[in-house]
Backbone as JSON Lines, residues from 0, in Angstrom:
{"i":0,"aa":"M","n":[-12.73,-7.74,46.23],"ca":[-12.21,-8.66,45.21],"c":[-13.01,-8.44,43.84]}
{"i":1,"aa":"K","n":[-14.31,-8.18,43.85],"ca":[-15.1,-7.85,42.58],"c":[-14.48,-6.82,41.76]}
{"i":2,"aa":"V","n":[-14.09,-5.72,42.37],"ca":[-13.51,-4.53,41.65],"c":[-12.23,-5.1,41.07]}
{"i":3,"aa":"F","n":[-11.36,-5.7,41.62],"ca":[-10.1,-6.18,41.06],"c":[-10.36,-7.13,39.8]}
{"i":4,"aa":"D","n":[-11.39,-8.08,39.86],"ca":[-11.75,-8.89,38.82],"c":[-12.18,-8.19,37.52]}
{"i":5,"aa":"G","n":[-12.98,-7.08,37.75],"ca":[-13.42,-6.34,36.7],"c":[-12.39,-5.52,36.14]}
{"i":6,"aa":"L","n":[-11.33,-5.12,36.84],"ca":[-10.24,-4.32,36.31],"c":[-9.52,-5.24,35.4]}
{"i":7,"aa":"I","n":[-9.17,-6.42,35.74],"ca":[-8.59,-7.42,34.88],"c":[-9.23,-7.62,33.55]}
{"i":8,"aa":"L","n":[-10.52,-7.77,33.61],"ca":[-11.4,-7.85,32.36],"c":[-11.25,-6.68,31.56]}
{"i":9,"aa":"I","n":[-11.34,-5.5,32.11],"ca":[-11.21,-4.29,31.32],"c":[-9.82,-4.26,30.58]}
{"i":10,"aa":"L","n":[-8.82,-4.65,31.36],"ca":[-7.5,-4.56,30.71],"c":[-7.21,-5.58,29.67]}
{"i":11,"aa":"I","n":[-7.9,-6.88,29.83],"ca":[-7.83,-7.83,28.84],"c":[-8.53,-7.6,27.56]}
{"i":12,"aa":"I","n":[-9.71,-7.03,27.65],"ca":[-10.52,-6.87,26.45],"c":[-9.72,-5.91,25.37]}
{"i":13,"aa":"P","n":[-9.27,-4.84,25.81],"ca":[-8.47,-4.06,24.7],"c":[-7.28,-4.73,24.1]}
{"i":14,"aa":"L","n":[-6.53,-5.44,24.98],"ca":[-5.39,-6.24,24.48],"c":[-5.94,-7.25,23.41]}
{"i":15,"aa":"F","n":[-7.03,-8.01,23.79],"ca":[-7.6,-9.02,22.9],"c":[-8.11,-8.35,21.58]}
{"i":16,"aa":"A","n":[-8.7,-7.18,21.63],"ca":[-9.12,-6.49,20.42],"c":[-7.9,-6.13,19.57]}
{"i":17,"aa":"F","n":[-6.89,-5.61,20.19],"ca":[-5.68,-5.2,19.41],"c":[-5.14,-6.36,18.63]}
{"i":18,"aa":"S","n":[-5.02,-7.49,19.31],"ca":[-4.51,-8.68,18.76],"c":[-5.19,-9.15,17.49]}
{"i":19,"aa":"I","n":[-6.65,-9.1,17.58],"ca":[-7.42,-9.43,16.43],"c":[-7.19,-8.44,15.26]}
{"i":20,"aa":"T","n":[-7.07,-7.34,15.5],"ca":[-6.89,-6.24,14.61],"c":[-5.35,-6.39,13.93]}
{"i":21,"aa":"Y","n":[-4.47,-6.71,14.71],"ca":[-3.09,-6.95,14.21],"c":[-3.2,-8.13,13.21]}
{"i":22,"aa":"E","n":[-3.8,-9.2,13.74],"ca":[-3.8,-10.34,12.84],"c":[-4.44,-10.12,11.51]}
{"i":23,"aa":"L","n":[-5.58,-9.33,11.53],"ca":[-6.12,-8.99,10.18],"c":[-5.19,-8.3,9.29]}
{"i":24,"aa":"L","n":[-4.56,-7.23,10.0],"ca":[-3.67,-6.39,9.11],"c":[-2.5,-7.17,8.72]}
{"i":25,"aa":"S","n":[-1.84,-8.03,9.5],"ca":[-0.65,-8.72,9.17],"c":[-0.87,-9.69,8.08]}
{"i":26,"aa":"N","n":[-2.09,-10.03,7.78],"ca":[-2.37,-11.03,6.7],"c":[-2.67,-10.26,5.3]}
{"i":27,"aa":"D","n":[-2.67,-9.07,5.47],"ca":[-3.02,-8.1,4.23],"c":[-1.73,-8.13,3.28]}
{"i":28,"aa":"P","n":[-2.02,-8.47,1.97],"ca":[-0.83,-8.55,1.04],"c":[-0.07,-7.22,0.9]}
{"i":29,"aa":"R","n":[-0.85,-6.09,1.15],"ca":[-0.28,-4.74,1.11],"c":[0.76,-4.57,2.13]}
{"i":30,"aa":"V","n":[0.51,-5.04,3.36],"ca":[1.4,-4.93,4.41],"c":[2.73,-5.72,4.08]}
{"i":31,"aa":"A","n":[2.5,-7.0,3.58],"ca":[3.64,-7.76,3.3],"c":[4.62,-7.07,2.11]}
{"i":32,"aa":"F","n":[3.81,-6.49,1.16],"ca":[4.47,-5.74,0.0],"c":[5.15,-4.61,0.56]}
{"i":33,"aa":"L","n":[4.6,-3.79,1.37],"ca":[5.21,-2.64,1.97],"c":[6.46,-2.96,2.63]}
{"i":34,"aa":"E","n":[6.36,-4.06,3.45],"ca":[7.66,-4.52,4.23],"c":[8.76,-4.85,3.24]}
{"i":35,"aa":"M","n":[8.45,-5.53,2.18],"ca":[9.56,-5.78,1.12],"c":[10.2,-4.47,0.55]}
{"i":36,"aa":"V","n":[9.22,-3.54,0.26],"ca":[9.76,-2.35,-0.35],"c":[10.53,-1.59,0.67]}
{"i":37,"aa":"N","n":[10.04,-1.51,1.88],"ca":[10.71,-0.67,2.98],"c":[12.06,-1.37,3.41]}
{"i":38,"aa":"E","n":[12.08,-2.64,3.41],"ca":[13.41,-3.37,3.71],"c":[14.39,-3.1,2.68]}
{"i":39,"aa":"Y","n":[13.94,-3.03,1.37],"ca":[14.93,-2.72,0.29],"c":[15.45,-1.29,0.38]}
{"i":40,"aa":"R","n":[14.44,-0.32,0.76],"ca":[15.0,1.08,0.93],"c":[15.92,1.18,2.07]}
{"i":41,"aa":"I","n":[15.64,0.59,3.19],"ca":[16.63,0.67,4.3],"c":[17.95,0.05,4.01]}
{"i":42,"aa":"V","n":[18.05,-1.05,3.31],"ca":[19.27,-1.57,2.87],"c":[20.16,-0.47,1.96]}
{"i":43,"aa":"K","n":[19.4,0.2,1.2],"ca":[19.94,1.11,0.29],"c":[20.18,2.55,0.93]}
{"i":44,"aa":"G","n":[19.9,2.62,2.31],"ca":[20.23,3.73,3.07],"c":[19.07,4.84,3.01]}
{"i":45,"aa":"L","n":[17.92,4.43,2.68],"ca":[16.74,5.32,2.62],"c":[15.81,5.31,3.82]}
{"i":46,"aa":"Q","n":[15.08,6.09,3.98],"ca":[14.02,5.97,4.99],"c":[12.92,5.18,4.48]}
{"i":47,"aa":"P","n":[12.14,4.39,5.35],"ca":[11.04,3.63,4.86],"c":[9.85,4.45,4.46]}
{"i":48,"aa":"F","n":[9.0,4.04,3.61],"ca":[7.83,4.83,3.18],"c":[6.78,4.72,4.31]}
{"i":49,"aa":"E","n":[5.99,5.69,4.58],"ca":[4.7,5.6,5.37],"c":[3.58,5.45,4.48]}
{"i":50,"aa":"C","n":[2.7,4.76,4.85],"ca":[1.6,4.25,3.89],"c":[0.16,4.87,4.34]}
{"i":51,"aa":"L","n":[-0.42,5.5,3.34],"ca":[-1.71,6.15,3.68],"c":[-2.55,5.88,2.47]}
{"i":52,"aa":"F","n":[-3.92,5.91,2.62],"ca":[-4.94,5.97,1.58],"c":[-4.83,4.74,0.66]}
{"i":53,"aa":"N","n":[-4.48,3.64,1.18],"ca":[-4.49,2.39,0.24],"c":[-5.81,2.19,-0.52]}
{"i":54,"aa":"E","n":[-6.9,2.73,-0.1],"ca":[-8.23,2.54,-0.73],"c":[-8.21,3.04,-2.12]}
{"i":55,"aa":"V","n":[-7.37,4.17,-2.44],"ca":[-7.24,4.68,-3.81],"c":[-6.64,3.74,-4.79]}
{"i":56,"aa":"P","n":[-5.46,3.21,-4.6],"ca":[-4.98,2.23,-5.59],"c":[-5.62,0.9,-5.47]}
{"i":57,"aa":"Q","n":[-6.22,0.56,-4.31],"ca":[-6.98,-0.82,-4.11],"c":[-8.17,-0.79,-4.94]}
{"i":58,"aa":"A","n":[-8.91,0.32,-5.06],"ca":[-10.14,0.41,-6.01],"c":[-9.72,0.15,-7.35]}
{"i":59,"aa":"F","n":[-8.63,0.62,-7.78],"ca":[-8.06,0.49,-9.15],"c":[-7.74,-0.99,-9.49]}
{"i":60,"aa":"T","n":[-7.02,-1.65,-8.7],"ca":[-6.67,-2.98,-8.82],"c":[-7.73,-3.92,-8.73]}
{"i":61,"aa":"D","n":[-8.82,-3.6,-7.96],"ca":[-10.0,-4.38,-7.83],"c":[-10.73,-4.27,-9.07]}
{"i":62,"aa":"F","n":[-10.9,-3.0,-9.62],"ca":[-11.55,-2.76,-10.86],"c":[-10.95,-3.57,-12.0]}
{"i":63,"aa":"Q","n":[-9.65,-3.55,-12.13],"ca":[-8.84,-4.27,-13.26],"c":[-9.23,-5.74,-13.16]}
{"i":64,"aa":"A","n":[-9.15,-6.22,-11.93],"ca":[-9.35,-7.64,-11.72],"c":[-10.79,-8.15,-12.11]}
{"i":65,"aa":"N","n":[-11.71,-7.34,-11.77],"ca":[-13.12,-7.56,-11.98],"c":[-13.42,-7.48,-13.56]}
{"i":66,"aa":"I","n":[-12.89,-6.64,-14.17],"ca":[-13.05,-6.51,-15.8],"c":[-12.1,-7.5,-16.55]}
{"i":67,"aa":"G","n":[-11.06,-7.94,-15.86],"ca":[-10.08,-8.74,-16.39],"c":[-9.15,-8.21,-17.5]}
{"i":68,"aa":"I","n":[-8.9,-6.88,-17.36],"ca":[-7.93,-6.04,-18.21],"c":[-7.1,-5.26,-17.38]}
{"i":69,"aa":"F","n":[-5.84,-5.29,-17.79],"ca":[-4.73,-4.49,-17.23],"c":[-4.78,-3.14,-17.89]}
{"i":70,"aa":"L","n":[-5.04,-2.09,-17.03],"ca":[-5.09,-0.73,-17.65],"c":[-3.98,0.16,-17.53]}
{"i":71,"aa":"G","n":[-2.89,-0.39,-17.12],"ca":[-1.64,0.45,-16.93],"c":[-1.82,1.67,-16.09]}
{"i":72,"aa":"H","n":[-1.45,2.7,-16.64],"ca":[-1.62,4.11,-15.88],"c":[-2.9,4.78,-16.17]}
{"i":73,"aa":"I","n":[-3.76,4.26,-16.93],"ca":[-4.97,4.83,-17.21],"c":[-5.59,5.34,-16.04]}
{"i":74,"aa":"G","n":[-6.02,6.58,-15.85],"ca":[-6.72,7.14,-14.74],"c":[-5.77,7.64,-13.59]}
{"i":75,"aa":"F","n":[-4.45,7.67,-13.95],"ca":[-3.48,8.09,-12.93],"c":[-3.8,9.51,-12.25]}
{"i":76,"aa":"S","n":[-4.16,10.34,-13.12],"ca":[-4.5,11.78,-12.58],"c":[-5.66,11.84,-11.77]}
{"i":77,"aa":"K","n":[-6.68,10.9,-12.05],"ca":[-7.78,10.84,-11.05],"c":[-7.52,10.37,-9.68]}
{"i":78,"aa":"R","n":[-6.43,9.22,-9.75],"ca":[-6.07,8.75,-8.41],"c":[-5.23,9.71,-7.6]}
{"i":79,"aa":"V","n":[-4.47,10.55,-8.37],"ca":[-3.68,11.72,-7.83],"c":[-4.67,12.62,-7.15]}
{"i":80,"aa":"E","n":[-5.7,13.1,-7.81],"ca":[-6.61,13.99,-7.34],"c":[-7.36,13.5,-6.07]}
{"i":81,"aa":"R","n":[-7.64,12.19,-6.03],"ca":[-8.41,11.62,-4.92],"c":[-7.39,11.64,-3.71]}
{"i":82,"aa":"I","n":[-6.21,11.32,-4.0],"ca":[-5.1,11.49,-2.71],"c":[-5.03,12.87,-2.33]}
{"i":83,"aa":"K","n":[-4.92,13.78,-3.26],"ca":[-4.86,15.14,-2.85],"c":[-6.08,15.61,-2.03]}
{"i":84,"aa":"K","n":[-7.29,15.11,-2.32],"ca":[-8.49,15.49,-1.62],"c":[-8.49,14.81,-0.2]}
{"i":85,"aa":"L","n":[-7.95,13.55,-0.2],"ca":[-7.9,12.95,1.2],"c":[-6.96,13.63,2.0]}
{"i":86,"aa":"I","n":[-5.8,14.16,1.52],"ca":[-4.81,14.83,2.21],"c":[-5.52,16.18,2.89]}
{"i":87,"aa":"E","n":[-6.15,16.83,1.93],"ca":[-6.83,18.04,2.41],"c":[-7.85,17.82,3.48]}
{"i":88,"aa":"E","n":[-8.72,16.69,3.24],"ca":[-9.74,16.42,4.34],"c":[-9.16,15.91,5.53]}
{"i":89,"aa":"N","n":[-8.24,15.11,5.59],"ca":[-7.8,14.49,6.72],"c":[-6.7,15.26,7.54]}
{"i":90,"aa":"Y","n":[-5.93,16.16,6.81],"ca":[-4.81,16.91,7.45],"c":[-4.96,18.39,7.38]}
{"i":91,"aa":"G","n":[-6.15,18.97,6.62],"ca":[-6.25,20.24,6.52],"c":[-5.21,21.14,5.69]}
{"i":92,"aa":"M","n":[-4.5,20.27,4.86],"ca":[-3.31,20.87,4.15],"c":[-3.75,21.22,2.75]}
{"i":93,"aa":"K","n":[-3.47,22.36,2.16],"ca":[-3.68,22.63,0.7],"c":[-2.44,21.95,0.02]}
{"i":94,"aa":"V","n":[-2.88,21.29,-0.98],"ca":[-1.71,20.37,-1.62],"c":[-1.61,20.85,-3.13]}
{"i":95,"aa":"S","n":[-0.81,21.99,-3.41],"ca":[-0.66,22.28,-4.7],"c":[0.65,21.79,-5.33]}
{"i":96,"aa":"K","n":[1.66,21.68,-4.63],"ca":[3.01,21.33,-5.11],"c":[3.4,20.04,-4.52]}
{"i":97,"aa":"I","n":[2.8,18.97,-4.96],"ca":[3.16,17.63,-4.58],"c":[3.53,16.84,-5.71]}
{"i":98,"aa":"S","n":[4.53,16.16,-5.65],"ca":[5.11,15.32,-6.66],"c":[4.52,13.81,-6.58]}
{"i":99,"aa":"F","n":[4.0,13.3,-7.6],"ca":[3.49,11.98,-7.51],"c":[4.09,11.1,-8.61]}
{"i":100,"aa":"A","n":[4.14,9.78,-8.3],"ca":[4.57,8.84,-9.24],"c":[3.8,7.63,-9.09]}
{"i":101,"aa":"E","n":[3.86,6.63,-10.05],"ca":[3.03,5.28,-9.92],"c":[3.73,4.18,-10.53]}
{"i":102,"aa":"N","n":[3.81,3.06,-9.84],"ca":[4.18,1.78,-10.28],"c":[2.93,1.03,-10.47]}
{"i":103,"aa":"V","n":[2.65,0.33,-11.7],"ca":[1.65,-0.65,-11.89],"c":[2.35,-1.8,-12.54]}
{"i":104,"aa":"A","n":[1.62,-3.05,-12.18],"ca":[2.05,-4.17,-12.69],"c":[0.96,-5.23,-12.87]}
{"i":105,"aa":"F","n":[1.11,-6.08,-13.81],"ca":[0.16,-7.11,-14.01],"c":[1.02,-8.38,-14.26]}
{"i":106,"aa":"L","n":[0.81,-9.46,-13.49],"ca":[1.5,-10.68,-13.69],"c":[0.46,-11.81,-13.77]}
{"i":107,"aa":"K","n":[0.77,-12.71,-14.69],"ca":[-0.1,-13.93,-14.87],"c":[0.79,-15.22,-14.67]}
{"i":108,"aa":"S","n":[0.52,-15.95,-13.74],"ca":[1.22,-17.26,-13.52],"c":[0.39,-18.08,-12.58]}
{"i":109,"aa":"D","n":[0.42,-19.39,-12.66],"ca":[-0.3,-20.21,-11.71],"c":[0.39,-20.1,-10.23]}
{"i":110,"aa":"D","n":[1.66,-19.8,-10.13],"ca":[2.28,-19.81,-8.93],"c":[2.86,-18.5,-8.55]}
{"i":111,"aa":"I","n":[2.14,-17.46,-8.8],"ca":[2.56,-16.11,-8.65],"c":[2.46,-15.54,-7.12]}
{"i":112,"aa":"D","n":[3.47,-14.89,-6.72],"ca":[3.45,-14.41,-5.38],"c":[4.0,-12.98,-5.27]}
{"i":113,"aa":"L","n":[3.87,-12.37,-4.13],"ca":[4.36,-10.93,-3.94],"c":[5.8,-10.79,-4.29]}
{"i":114,"aa":"K","n":[6.65,-11.75,-3.88],"ca":[8.02,-11.61,-4.07],"c":[8.33,-11.54,-5.61]}
{"i":115,"aa":"M","n":[7.68,-12.31,-6.37],"ca":[7.84,-12.22,-7.78],"c":[7.47,-10.83,-8.35]}
{"i":116,"aa":"A","n":[6.35,-10.3,-7.84],"ca":[5.87,-8.99,-8.28],"c":[6.94,-7.86,-7.8]}
{"i":117,"aa":"F","n":[7.43,-7.89,-6.69],"ca":[8.36,-6.99,-6.13],"c":[9.7,-7.05,-6.94]}
{"i":118,"aa":"E","n":[10.1,-8.33,-7.3],"ca":[11.17,-8.41,-8.14],"c":[11.13,-7.87,-9.49]}
{"i":119,"aa":"S","n":[9.88,-8.04,-10.08],"ca":[9.6,-7.53,-11.38],"c":[9.71,-5.95,-11.29]}
{"i":120,"aa":"F","n":[9.27,-5.26,-10.24],"ca":[9.55,-3.84,-10.18],"c":[10.98,-3.52,-10.15]}
{"i":121,"aa":"L","n":[11.84,-4.31,-9.45],"ca":[13.08,-3.96,-9.37],"c":[13.92,-4.2,-10.61]}
{"i":122,"aa":"K","n":[13.48,-4.97,-11.48],"ca":[14.06,-5.37,-12.75],"c":[13.78,-3.99,-13.75]}
{"i":123,"aa":"S","n":[12.69,-3.34,-13.54],"ca":[12.3,-2.14,-14.39],"c":[13.06,-0.95,-13.75]}
{"i":124,"aa":"K","n":[13.82,-0.25,-14.69],"ca":[14.56,0.98,-14.3],"c":[13.6,2.02,-13.72]}
{"i":125,"aa":"R","n":[12.49,2.25,-14.28],"ca":[11.55,3.38,-13.81],"c":[10.93,3.01,-12.51]}
{"i":126,"aa":"H","n":[10.46,1.59,-12.44],"ca":[9.77,1.18,-11.17],"c":[10.87,1.37,-10.01]}
{"i":127,"aa":"R","n":[12.1,0.85,-10.24],"ca":[13.04,0.85,-9.15],"c":[13.48,2.27,-8.87]}
{"i":128,"aa":"E","n":[13.52,3.16,-9.78],"ca":[13.79,4.6,-9.51],"c":[12.54,5.04,-8.69]}
{"i":129,"aa":"N","n":[11.44,4.87,-8.86],"ca":[10.43,5.28,-7.92],"c":[10.48,4.73,-6.47]}
{"i":130,"aa":"I","n":[10.77,3.43,-6.42],"ca":[10.92,2.81,-5.08],"c":[12.04,3.42,-4.32]}
{"i":131,"aa":"L","n":[13.12,3.74,-5.03],"ca":[14.37,4.26,-4.41],"c":[14.49,5.76,-4.29]}
{"i":132,"aa":"S","n":[13.55,6.47,-4.87],"ca":[13.5,7.96,-4.89],"c":[13.51,8.51,-3.37]}
{"i":133,"aa":"S","n":[14.37,9.47,-3.13],"ca":[14.36,10.0,-1.85],"c":[13.31,11.23,-1.84]}
{"i":134,"aa":"R","n":[12.8,11.49,-3.07],"ca":[11.74,12.6,-3.1],"c":[10.55,12.18,-2.5]}
{"i":135,"aa":"Y","n":[10.26,10.79,-2.44],"ca":[8.95,10.3,-1.98],"c":[9.02,9.79,-0.61]}
{"i":136,"aa":"R","n":[8.11,10.25,0.19],"ca":[8.06,9.8,1.6],"c":[6.78,8.94,1.95]}
{"i":137,"aa":"W","n":[5.75,9.02,1.01],"ca":[4.47,8.45,1.45],"c":[4.3,7.46,0.07]}
{"i":138,"aa":"T","n":[3.41,6.45,0.52],"ca":[2.93,5.5,-0.53],"c":[1.52,5.01,-0.25]}
{"i":139,"aa":"A","n":[0.94,4.46,-1.28],"ca":[-0.41,3.92,-1.21],"c":[-0.34,2.58,-2.02]}
{"i":140,"aa":"I","n":[-0.77,1.49,-1.57],"ca":[-0.62,0.25,-2.38],"c":[-2.0,-0.43,-2.5]}
{"i":141,"aa":"G","n":[-2.23,-0.91,-3.65],"ca":[-3.34,-1.72,-3.99],"c":[-2.89,-3.11,-4.58]}
{"i":142,"aa":"I","n":[-3.53,-4.17,-4.12],"ca":[-3.01,-5.5,-4.62],"c":[-4.42,-6.32,-4.78]}
{"i":143,"aa":"T","n":[-4.52,-6.92,-5.96],"ca":[-5.63,-7.72,-6.04],"c":[-5.12,-9.01,-6.85]}
{"i":144,"aa":"K","n":[-5.5,-10.07,-6.38],"ca":[-5.11,-11.38,-7.02],"c":[-6.52,-12.1,-7.42]}
{"i":145,"aa":"K","n":[-6.59,-12.54,-8.64],"ca":[-7.8,-13.21,-8.99],"c":[-7.27,-14.37,-9.93]}
{"i":146,"aa":"S","n":[-7.53,-15.55,-9.41],"ca":[-7.08,-16.79,-10.03],"c":[-5.6,-16.67,-10.35]}
{"i":147,"aa":"D","n":[-5.11,-16.67,-11.54],"ca":[-3.66,-16.82,-11.81],"c":[-3.2,-15.35,-12.26]}
{"i":148,"aa":"R","n":[-3.99,-14.26,-11.8],"ca":[-3.54,-12.93,-12.26],"c":[-3.34,-12.09,-10.98]}
{"i":149,"aa":"L","n":[-2.31,-11.29,-11.03],"ca":[-2.08,-10.27,-9.91],"c":[-1.84,-8.96,-10.44]}
{"i":150,"aa":"Y","n":[-2.66,-7.98,-9.83],"ca":[-2.69,-6.56,-10.36],"c":[-2.15,-5.84,-9.13]}
{"i":151,"aa":"I","n":[-1.09,-5.04,-9.34],"ca":[-0.65,-4.18,-8.27],"c":[-0.56,-2.72,-8.64]}
{"i":152,"aa":"C","n":[-0.77,-1.9,-7.88],"ca":[-0.76,-0.4,-8.06],"c":[-0.15,0.24,-6.79]}
{"i":153,"aa":"Q","n":[1.01,0.91,-6.92],"ca":[1.76,1.71,-5.9],"c":[1.9,3.06,-6.32]}
{"i":154,"aa":"I","n":[1.38,4.01,-5.45],"ca":[1.49,5.44,-5.69],"c":[2.42,5.96,-4.74]}
{"i":155,"aa":"F","n":[3.27,6.96,-5.27],"ca":[4.24,7.54,-4.28],"c":[4.02,9.02,-4.37]}
{"i":156,"aa":"W","n":[4.32,9.73,-3.23],"ca":[4.21,11.21,-3.22],"c":[4.99,11.77,-2.06]}
{"i":157,"aa":"N","n":[5.16,13.15,-2.08],"ca":[5.78,13.87,-0.96],"c":[4.9,15.05,-0.66]}
{"i":158,"aa":"Y","n":[5.0,15.67,0.49],"ca":[4.38,16.96,0.74],"c":[4.91,17.52,2.04]}
């Protein structure tokens, strides 16, 4: 009977650990934003994006929020180089011919939410084109909210 009790405990611990991880991830605003983007792409007959390297645009949105200034696309080439390096380090692929694009947004309102931010992207022709482009298969998202300000950076690429 002791072996059986231990076996149950061994099976329960990994399931419990997984549920904690899932809860932390499901509360991440980047996950919610990605779900909105992917649902929109699916409705339009496109494949959903796969998300990698969120730390790159997240560092940018955090920086903007900390200094209180929206920087637009300043530093885009550095973010691209960082993602290329991460692809090479993590997948062993040389990445010379990759197409990149970026959507950035800054919204200020007392009652701002992610849906408003997503809808603002859709109202912009260039942002909407990036979201709906079949050229891009991968995305990385950074979202930082500080008081009444929301900073978003979404990078797209293919390889």
